[in-house]
C-alpha positions, 0 to 999 in steps of 0.5 A, a space after each residue: 499499500 501506498 505510504 500517505 506521508 510519502 504520497 503527499 510529498 510527491 503531490 505538495 499542492 494537496 497540502 495547500 491550506 487555501 484555494 480560491 476561484 482565481 485558481 481556476 479559468 475565468 469561465 469555470 463554473 461552481 455549484 452544488 449537486 443533487 439528484 432527483 429521486 434523493 431530494 425531490 419527493 412529490 412522488 405522485 405529482 405533476 405528472 410523475 410516474 413510478 420508477 425502479 427506485 420507487 419499487 426497490 425502496 418499498 421492498 421490505 428489507 432493502 433500505 437500512 432505516 426502512 425509509 423511502 424517497 416518497 417525500 425525500 427533502 420535498 425539493 418538489 414543493 420548494 423549487 417548481 421553476 422550469 429549467 432548460 439546459 443541454 443533453 449530457 451524460 454524467 459517468 461515475 468513475 473512481 480514480 485508479 492509481 498504480 500501487 507501485 511503480 511496477 509495469 504490471 500495476 500501472 497497466 492494471 491501473 490504466 485498464 481499470 479506468 478503461 473499463 470505467 470510462 472507456 465502457 461508456 464513452 467509447 460507444 458515444 465517440 467511437 460506436 463501440 466498446 474499447 478494444 480491451 473489453 472486447 479482448 477481455 470480456 468477449 461475447 458478454 458485451 452487447 453488439 451495436 447495430 449500425 443504427 445504434 451507432 448512428 444514434 450514439 455518435 456525438 449525441 451529447 453536449 457535455 460530459 460529467 464525471 461523478 467521482 466518489 473516491 480513488 483506489 490504489 491498484 495492484 495486478 493480481 492473477 486471482 482477483 479478491 473482488 467478488 464481481 465478474 466485472 473486477 475479476 475479469 480486470 485482474 486487479 485488486 483495489 485498495 481504499 486505505 493508506 499503508 497505515 490503515 487510514 481510509 482514502 477520502 472521507 465518509 460523513 461524521 457521526 450521524 447521531 452526534 448532537 446538532 452542533 457537532 454535525 454543523 461544525 463538519 471540519 472534515 468536509 471542509 478539509 476535504 473540499 480544500 484538498 479536492 479543489 486544489 487537485 482540480 486546479 492543479 490538474 488544469 495546470 498540470 503538464 502530464 508525463 507521457 511515460 506515466 501512460 506507456 501502460 495504457 492501450 487503445 482508446 484510453 491512451 489516444 484520448 488522454 495523450 491528445 490533451 496532455 497540456 492540460 485537463 479540460 475541466 469546465 466546472 465543479 459541483 460539490 455533493 451535496 446541497 442538503 442532506 437527503 435520501 442516500 439510497 440503500 442507507 436511507 436518511 442515515 447518512 449526511 453528506 449535505 452542506 445543509 443539515 436537514 432536520 428530519 424531525 422538525 418539518 425539514 428545517 435547514 441549518 447550514 453547516 461550516 462547509 456551506 459557510 466555507 463554500 460561500 466564502 470560497 465563491 466570493 473569492 475567499 475560502 479564507 478562515 475567518 
C-alpha cells in the first residue's frame, strides 16, 4: 500500500491550506449537485410516474432505516421553476492509481480506468466498446447495430464525472473481488493508506449532537484538498511515461490533451442531506443539515459557509 506521507510529498498541492476561484479559468462554473429521486419527493404529483427506485425502496428489507424517497426533502414543492439546459452524460468513475512503480500495476490502473470510462464513452465517440474490453470480456458485451451507432455518435453536448473516491490498484492473477466485472480485470482495489487510514472521507457520526454535525471540519478539509487537486490538474503538464501502459482508446484520448485537463466546472455533493439510497436517511453528505424531525428545517453547516466564502473569492478562515 502507498504511504500517505510520501504520497503527499510527491503531490505538494494537496497540502496547500487555501484555494480560491482565481486558481481556476475565468469561465469555470461552480455549483452544488443533487439527484432527483434523492431530494424531490412529490412522488405522485406533476405527472410523475413510478420508477425502479420507488419499487426498490418500498421492498421490505432493502433500505437500512426502512425509509423511501416518497417525500425525500420535499424539493419538488420548494422549487418548481422550469429549467432549460444541454443534454449530457454523467459517468461514475473512481480514479485508479498504480500501487507501485511496477509495469504490471501501472497497466492494471490504466485498464481499470478504461473499463470505467471507456465502457461508456467509447460507444458514444467511436460506436463500440474499447478494444481491451472486447479482448477480455468477449461475447458478454452487447453488439451495436449500425443504427445504434448512428444514434450514439457524438450525441451529447457535455460530459460530467461523478467521482466518489480513488483506489490504489494492484495487478493480481486471482482477484479477491466478488464481481465478474472486477475479476475479469485481474485487479485488487485498495481504499486505504499503508497505515490503515481510509482514503477520502465518509460523513461524520450521524447520531452526534446538532452542534457537532454543523461543524463539519472534515468536509471543509476535503473540499480544500479536492479543489486544489482540480486546479492543479487544469494546470498540470502530464508525463508521457506515466501512460505507456495505457492502451487503445484510453491512451489516444488522454495523450491528445496532455497540456492541461479540460475541466469546465465543479459541483459539490450535495446541496442538502438527503435520501442516500440503501442507507436511507442515516447518512448526511449535505452542505445543509436537514432536520427530519422538525418539518425539514435547514441549518447550514460549516462547509456551506466555507463554500460561500470561497465563491466570493475567499475561502479563507475567519
